[in-house]
Structures are given as structure tokens and as C-alpha cells.
C-alpha positions as CSV (number, residue, x, y, z in Angstrom):
1,E,32.9,-47.8,-85.7
2,I,34.1,-47.0,-89.2
3,R,36.2,-49.4,-91.3
4,L,38.1,-48.0,-94.2
5,S,38.6,-50.7,-96.8
6,L,41.9,-51.3,-98.6
7,V,41.4,-52.1,-102.3
8,G,43.4,-52.2,-105.5
9,S,47.0,-53.0,-106.2
10,E,47.9,-49.3,-105.7
11,M,47.7,-49.9,-102.0
12,C,45.6,-46.8,-101.5
13,I,42.9,-46.6,-98.8
14,R,39.4,-45.7,-100.0
15,D,37.5,-44.6,-96.9
16,R,34.3,-46.5,-97.8
17,I,32.2,-47.0,-94.7
18,L,31.7,-50.8,-94.1
19,M,30.3,-50.8,-90.6
20,A,29.2,-48.3,-87.9
21,N,27.5,-48.6,-84.6
22,Q,24.3,-46.9,-83.4
23,S,26.2,-44.2,-81.5
24,F,28.0,-43.2,-84.7
25,F,24.7,-43.0,-86.6
26,K,23.2,-40.9,-83.8
27,M,26.2,-38.6,-83.7
28,S,26.2,-38.1,-87.5
29,G,22.4,-37.9,-87.9
30,Y,22.5,-40.4,-90.7
31,T,20.9,-43.9,-90.9
32,E,22.8,-47.1,-91.6
33,E,21.3,-47.2,-95.1
34,E,22.5,-43.7,-95.8
35,L,26.1,-44.4,-94.8
36,I,27.1,-48.0,-95.5
37,G,29.1,-48.1,-98.7
38,K,29.5,-44.4,-98.9
39,T,32.9,-42.6,-99.0
40,G,33.3,-41.1,-95.6
41,R,35.2,-38.0,-96.6
42,K,32.7,-37.2,-99.3
43,V,29.9,-37.3,-96.8
44,F,31.3,-35.4,-93.9
45,L,34.2,-33.2,-95.1
46,S,34.7,-30.2,-97.3
47,S,37.1,-30.7,-100.2
48,T,39.7,-28.6,-98.4
49,D,39.8,-31.1,-95.5
50,E,39.9,-34.3,-97.5
51,N,43.7,-34.4,-97.5
52,I,43.6,-34.9,-93.7
53,I,41.8,-38.2,-94.1
54,L,44.1,-39.2,-97.0
55,E,47.2,-38.6,-94.9
56,Q,45.7,-40.6,-92.0
57,N,44.8,-43.5,-94.3
58,L,48.4,-43.7,-95.5
59,K,49.5,-43.9,-91.8
60,R,47.1,-46.8,-91.2
61,L,48.4,-48.5,-94.3
62,N,51.9,-48.3,-92.8
63,G,50.6,-49.8,-89.5
64,K,50.5,-46.6,-87.5
65,S,47.8,-45.6,-85.1
66,G,47.0,-42.0,-84.1
67,S,44.5,-39.4,-83.1
68,F,43.5,-36.3,-84.9
69,E,40.7,-33.6,-85.1
70,L,38.3,-33.0,-87.9
71,K,35.7,-30.4,-88.8
72,V,32.7,-32.3,-90.2
73,R,29.2,-31.6,-91.3
74,N,26.4,-33.8,-89.9
75,K,23.2,-34.6,-91.9
76,K,21.7,-31.3,-90.8
77,Q,24.8,-29.6,-92.2
78,E,25.8,-28.4,-88.8
79,L,29.5,-27.9,-88.2
80,K,30.9,-30.3,-85.7
81,H,34.3,-31.0,-84.3
82,W,35.3,-34.7,-83.9
83,L,38.3,-36.2,-82.2
84,I,39.1,-39.5,-84.0
85,S,41.4,-42.2,-82.7
86,G,42.3,-44.6,-85.6
87,A,44.1,-47.9,-85.7
88,P,45.0,-50.3,-88.6
89,N,42.6,-53.2,-89.1
90,Y,44.4,-56.5,-90.0
91,D,43.2,-59.7,-91.6
92,L,44.2,-63.2,-90.4
93,N,47.4,-63.0,-92.3
94,G,48.5,-59.7,-90.7
95,V,47.8,-57.6,-93.8
96,V,46.3,-54.2,-93.3
97,T,42.7,-54.2,-94.6
98,G,41.7,-50.8,-93.5
99,S,41.2,-48.8,-90.3
100,I,39.0,-48.9,-87.2
101,G,38.1,-45.5,-85.7
102,I,36.6,-44.3,-82.5
103,H,34.9,-40.9,-82.8
104,L,34.2,-38.4,-80.1
105,D,32.2,-35.2,-80.6
106,I,34.2,-32.4,-78.9
107,T,32.2,-29.6,-80.4
108,Q,31.0,-28.1,-77.1
109,A,34.5,-28.3,-75.6
110,K,35.9,-26.5,-78.7
111,L,33.2,-23.8,-78.4
112,N,33.9,-23.4,-74.7
113,T,37.6,-23.0,-75.4
114,E,37.0,-20.4,-78.1
115,L,34.6,-18.5,-75.8
116,I,37.3,-18.4,-73.1
117,R,39.8,-17.1,-75.6
118,E,37.4,-14.4,-76.8
119,Q,36.6,-13.4,-73.2
120,K,40.4,-13.2,-72.5
121,R,40.9,-11.1,-75.6
122,E,38.1,-8.7,-74.4
123,L,39.6,-8.6,-70.9
124,D,43.0,-7.8,-72.3
125,I,41.6,-4.9,-74.3
126,I,39.8,-3.6,-71.2
127,I,42.9,-3.9,-69.0
128,N,45.2,-2.3,-71.5
129,N,42.9,0.6,-72.1
130,T,42.0,1.4,-68.4
131,P,43.7,4.5,-66.9
132,V,44.6,2.5,-63.8
133,G,47.9,0.7,-63.6
134,I,47.5,-3.0,-63.2
135,V,50.2,-5.5,-62.1
136,L,49.9,-9.2,-61.7
137,T,52.5,-10.7,-59.4
138,Q,53.4,-14.1,-57.9
139,L,55.4,-14.1,-54.7
140,G,56.3,-10.5,-55.4
141,N,57.6,-11.3,-58.9
142,I,55.9,-9.4,-61.7
143,L,54.2,-11.7,-64.2
144,K,52.1,-9.2,-66.3
145,T,51.4,-5.5,-66.5
146,N,49.1,-3.3,-68.5
147,L,50.2,-0.3,-70.7
148,T,49.2,2.2,-68.1
149,F,51.6,0.8,-65.5
150,Q,54.4,0.5,-68.1
151,N,53.9,4.1,-69.1
152,M,53.8,5.2,-65.5
153,L,57.2,3.8,-64.7
154,G,58.7,4.1,-68.2
155,F,59.6,0.4,-68.5
156,S,58.6,-2.2,-71.1
157,E,56.7,-5.3,-69.9
158,K,59.8,-7.4,-70.7
159,E,61.9,-5.2,-68.3
160,L,59.2,-5.2,-65.6
161,T,58.8,-9.0,-65.6
162,K,62.5,-9.4,-64.7
163,R,62.0,-7.6,-61.4
164,T,59.9,-7.7,-58.3
165,L,57.2,-5.0,-57.6
166,V,58.9,-3.8,-54.4
167,S,62.2,-3.3,-56.2
168,F,60.7,-0.1,-57.7
169,L,59.9,1.4,-54.4
170,I,62.2,3.8,-52.7
171,P,63.8,2.4,-49.5
172,E,61.5,4.3,-47.1
173,D,58.4,2.5,-48.6
174,F,60.0,-0.9,-49.1
175,E,59.8,-2.4,-45.6
176,E,56.0,-1.9,-45.1
177,S,55.1,-3.1,-48.6
178,E,57.3,-6.2,-48.3
179,Y,55.7,-7.1,-45.0
180,N,52.2,-6.8,-46.4
181,L,53.1,-8.8,-49.5
182,L,54.4,-11.6,-47.1
183,K,51.2,-11.5,-45.2
184,I,49.2,-11.9,-48.5
185,S,51.4,-14.8,-49.6
186,R,50.8,-16.6,-46.3
187,G,47.0,-16.0,-46.6
188,D,46.9,-13.8,-43.5
189,I,45.2,-11.0,-45.4
190,D,43.4,-10.7,-48.8
191,S,44.4,-7.2,-49.7
192,F,46.1,-4.0,-48.5
193,S,46.3,-0.4,-49.7
194,S,49.0,2.2,-49.3
195,N,50.5,5.3,-50.8
196,N,53.8,4.3,-52.4
197,R,56.7,6.1,-54.2
198,Y,58.1,4.4,-57.2
199,R,61.4,5.0,-59.0
200,K,60.9,5.5,-62.7
201,S,63.2,4.5,-65.5
202,D,64.6,8.1,-65.7
203,G,65.4,8.1,-62.0
204,S,62.5,10.4,-61.0
205,I,59.9,9.5,-58.5
206,T,56.1,9.1,-59.0
207,V,53.6,8.7,-56.1
208,S,50.8,6.2,-56.5
209,Y,47.9,4.9,-54.4
210,T,48.5,1.2,-54.5
211,H,45.8,-1.5,-53.8
212,L,47.0,-5.1,-53.8
213,T,44.5,-8.0,-53.8
214,L,44.9,-11.7,-53.7
215,P,43.4,-13.2,-56.9
216,T,40.6,-15.7,-56.5
217,T,41.8,-17.8,-59.5
218,P,45.4,-18.7,-60.6
219,Y,47.0,-16.8,-63.4
220,V,47.2,-18.8,-66.7
């Protein structure tokens, strides 16, 4: 727990650490003697992030609670991400005397999120550079396509996502594909393959070997 004391007639909050529990000392790497009486933002933050705390202090002064994220440095100077929930601290007369904060270390969660984003970026690069046309659909409606498929039919992704996949088929190939798509949506089959003829944007026809597979994870 950190209390930010309110001092002076200027009604500004100086985030001097008055009290903290053992969990906070363990999370920060500092001892009680090293933190009590110190200015929190000077210990944990870079100068570029100090304004975040100053803005939050003003909110507490106005009686507002809230949560926010901070990039901090622990005693080992390791970069950490903290989620902080802060609330005004009042004296017996109802006057704001500072703030009480609950701190949660979300570093690993942030790293995992960034890893997922990086993996998605890498996957997008691979998908968009493969010579195989790739289409992601839901109940037959096109959700996403790669550049190869867009070039194959001569449509932009914006145009493609307004239509269903089978709408590009010539009538003779429509019935079988629609039937197989229905079976996939019902879970009767996991995949099917066929040779299909697609109508391009210029009206010409292209023949493609099509393999449709039920994804194992939902599209996000």
C-alpha cells in the first residue's frame, strides 16, 4: 500500500511514500527503510512518465478513483509493468489527505500479449507472401483473404469481405460447394477438396484446386 501525502496550501500532492506492505516491498525489490519517505515517482519512474502520476494525483485530490498502467523500474533496474488502482484517502473531517493504491505486476501478461502480436505479424507476413490463395470464412461469409487470393480474382479485400465464397463460383460448381460448406458448418466433416471455377472481376473464369478446412481456433 502506498499513501501519497497532501501537503502545502497549494493543494498539490507530493507522492511521498508513507506506508507500504511487505508484498509491495517484495514486488519492488526495495526494503522499507529504502522507500519510506521517498518520492515514489523519483524512485520508480523515468522523467518522461512522471506526468502520469501528477495527473493521477490531481484526480485523487478531486475525489476521483481510477486505474492506470505504469512502466516502472524495480531496484534491479528491470523494466516492469504495473497496474495501479488508486483511491483518495480521507481524514476524519472528509478532507483528502492523499491516495491509497493497490499495485499489480502485469509484466508477464504484457510480454505474452506482445509475443502474440509479434507472432501474428509474422504469420500475416507469411500468409501474404505465400503463392497459395488463402480465405478465412465464417458460415460462408468471407472474413479475411491474402494478397494471392485477391490478385487471383482481381478484387480488393474490402470487396471480397462483402460477399460469400460460393458467390464467386459459376452455377455448375455452386451446389456441391454449398452442400460441403453446410456439412462443415454442422460439424459433419472437417474438410473437403474440389476443383472449382471462379468468376474474376473482369468476367473471365479461373480454375482453382480448393481445399477447405475447419479451423481449430476461432478467428480473432
